[in-house]
C-alpha positions in Angstrom: 0.0 0.0 0.0 1.2 3.5 -0.8 0.9 6.3 1.8 -2.1 7.7 -0.1 -3.8 4.4 -0.1 -3.3 4.1 3.7 -5.0 7.5 4.0 -7.8 6.5 1.7 -8.2 3.2 3.6 -9.0 5.2 6.8 -11.4 7.3 5.0 -13.3 4.9 2.7 -12.9 1.4 4.2 -16.4 1.2 5.7 -17.5 -0.9 2.8 -15.0 -2.7 0.6 -14.8 -5.5 -1.8 -12.0 -7.6 -3.3 -11.5 -9.9 -6.2 -8.6 -11.6 -8.0 -7.5 -11.5 -11.5 -4.9 -13.5 -13.6 -2.7 -13.1 -16.6 -1.3 -9.9 -15.3 2.3 -11.0 -15.0 4.9 -13.5 -16.4 4.9 -15.5 -13.2 1.4 -16.5 -13.3 0.7 -15.0 -9.9 -2.9 -13.8 -9.0 -3.3 -10.2 -8.5 -5.8 -9.3 -5.7 -7.4 -5.9 -5.7 -9.4 -4.2 -2.9 -11.7 -1.5 -4.0 -14.0 1.0 -2.1 -15.6 4.2 -3.0 -15.3 7.8 -2.1 -17.9 10.5 -1.1 -18.6 11.0 -4.8 -19.3 7.3 -5.3 -16.2 6.9 -7.5 -14.1 3.7 -7.3 -10.9 4.0 -5.1 -8.2 1.3 -5.3 -7.4 0.8 -1.6 -4.9 -2.0 -1.7 -3.5 -4.7 -3.9 -1.5 -8.0 -3.4 0.2 -10.6 -5.5 -0.7 -14.3 -4.5 0.7 -17.6 -5.5 -2.7 -19.0 -5.5 -6.2 -18.3 -4.3 -6.5 -20.7 -1.3 -7.6 -19.8 2.3 -4.1 -19.5 3.6 -3.2 -16.9 0.9 -6.2 -14.7 1.8 -5.4 -15.0 5.4 -1.8 -13.8 4.7 -3.2 -10.9 2.5 -5.5 -9.7 5.2 -2.7 -9.9 7.8 -0.4 -7.8 5.7 -3.3 -5.3 5.2 -3.8 -5.0 9.0 -0.1 -4.4 9.4 0.0 -1.7 6.8 -2.9 0.2 8.4 -1.4 0.0 11.9 -2.3 -1.6 15.1 -3.6 1.7 16.7 -6.0 2.1 13.9 -7.3 -1.5 14.3 -7.6 -0.9 18.1 -9.6 2.3 17.3 -11.9 0.5 15.0 -12.6 -2.1 17.5 -13.5 0.4 20.1 -15.5 2.5 17.8 -17.5 -0.4 16.3 -18.3 -1.6 19.7 -19.6 1.9 20.5 -21.5 2.1 17.3 -23.1 -1.3 17.7 -24.6 -0.4 21.1 -28.4 -0.7 21.3 -28.8 1.2 24.4 -28.5 5.1 24.1 -27.0 5.7 27.6 -24.2 3.1 26.9 -23.6 4.5 23.5 -23.0 8.0 25.2 -20.8 6.5 27.9 -18.6 4.6 25.3 -18.4 7.6 23.0 -17.0 9.7 25.7 -14.4 6.9 26.3 -13.4 7.1 22.7 -12.8 11.0 23.1 -10.7 10.4 26.1 -8.6 7.4 24.8 -8.1 8.7 21.3 -7.5 12.6 21.6 -5.9 12.7 18.0 -9.3 11.6 16.7 -11.4 14.0 18.9 -12.0 16.6 16.1 -13.2 13.8 13.8 -15.4 12.1 16.5 -17.0 15.3 17.5 -17.8 16.0 13.8 -19.5 12.6 13.1 -21.3 12.7 16.6 -23.5 15.4 15.0 -24.9 12.8 12.5 -25.1 9.8 15.0 -28.6 9.4 14.0 -27.6 7.9 10.8 -24.9 5.5 11.8 -25.4 4.4 15.5 -27.3 1.2 15.9 -29.2 2.6 18.8 -30.7 5.2 16.6 -31.1 3.2 13.3 -31.2 -0.4 12.2 -29.8 0.1 8.8 -26.6 -1.5 7.5 -24.5 0.6 5.3 -23.5 -0.9 2.0 -23.3 2.1 -0.1 -25.6 0.3 -2.8 -23.1 -2.3 -3.4 -24.8 -5.7 -3.9 -22.3 -7.3 -6.3 -18.6 -7.4 -7.1 -19.1 -5.1 -10.1 -17.0 -2.3 -8.7 -13.8 -4.3 -8.3 -14.3 -6.1 -11.6 -14.4 -2.7 -13.3 -11.1 -1.9 -11.8 -9.8 -5.2 -13.0 -10.9 -4.3 -16.5 -9.2 -0.9 -16.4 -6.0 -2.5 -15.2 -6.1 -5.1 -18.0 -6.6 -2.4 -20.6 -3.4 -0.7 -19.3 -1.3 -3.9 -19.7 0.0 -4.7 -23.1 0.3 -8.4 -22.4 0.3 -10.8 -19.5 4.0 -11.7 -19.8 5.4 -8.7 -18.0 7.7 -8.5 -14.9 6.3 -7.5 -11.5 8.0 -4.1 -11.5 6.1 -3.2 -14.7 2.9 -4.5 -13.1 3.5 -2.2 -10.0 4.2 0.7 -12.4 0.9 0.1 -14.2 -1.0 0.0 -10.8 0.6 3.2 -10.0 -0.6 4.6 -13.4 -4.0 3.5 -12.5 -3.9 5.2 -9.3 -2.6 8.4 -10.9 -5.4 8.3 -13.5 -7.9 7.8 -10.7 -6.5 11.1 -9.0 -6.7 13.0 -12.3 -10.3 11.8 -12.7 -11.2 13.2 -9.2 -9.5 16.4 -10.0 -11.5 16.7 -13.2 -14.7 16.0 -11.5 -14.1 18.7 -8.8 -13.2 21.2 -11.6 -16.3 20.2 -13.6 -18.6 20.6 -10.7 -17.2 24.0 -9.7 -18.5 25.5 -12.9 -21.9 27.0 -12.2 -24.9 25.9 -14.1 -28.4 27.4 -14.6 -30.2 24.3 -15.8 -33.9 24.7 -14.7 -32.6 27.0 -11.9 -36.0 28.8 -11.5 -38.0 25.5 -11.2 -35.6 24.2 -8.6 -35.4 27.4 -6.4 -39.2 28.0 -6.8 -40.5 24.5 -5.9 -37.7 23.1 -3.8 -35.7 26.0 -2.4 -35.8 25.0 1.3 -35.0 21.3 0.5 -32.1 22.4 -1.7 -30.7 24.6 0.9 -30.8 21.8 3.5 -29.2 19.3 1.0 -26.2 21.7 0.4 -25.1 21.3 4.0 -25.0 17.4 3.8 -24.3 16.2 0.3 -21.1 16.2 -1.9 -21.4 18.2 -5.2 -22.0 14.8 -7.1 -24.8 13.7 -4.9 -26.3 17.3 -4.8 -26.3 17.4 -8.6 -28.2 14.0 -8.8 -30.9 15.3 -6.4 -31.2 18.4 -8.3 -31.7 16.7 -11.5 -34.4 14.6 -10.0 -36.1 17.7 -8.7 -36.0 19.2 -12.0 
């Protein structure tokens, strides 16, 4: 994992999916990709690994290395946070959340920020499971397809394979930059209808949604 991937793992690992693909190198090793998505619902390549085979032991090794890469402190924080999140009694939730603030002062700002939206993720307030709309492995399979298109053939050394993965990450960053630039351009498509009929709803949505999701809602309202 690159430093950027570790950072993305912390931000976007709430819901991930992995898949293996073959014929990416001359050694016949299977390439495993772990994919999530960001706030704009764009695929994010979080981690990758080369496996000799696809048996159970290989996957255990991969997830062990993934745990080491993301750090033991982070795993301890996740364990404590999920225990707090899964509380079904509000008083217990509040007590455990205060313990998180005391035990992890570096994450205090983040915790205080997400506390404002506890009605949407704490189990004592909601029964929903977050999946981000993922019901199949299509996201990771699409990343596999993008990587295959970058490879000229399957008989390449591992160094070239890593270089192509990095190129895929660079393309991913450029696409995100383009999306931010595109969404920063003001538009007036059906502006009067949206402002007249749904002005209050639109004002509320601006506080909670990313530009991509806000645009989708505005298109539906129009």
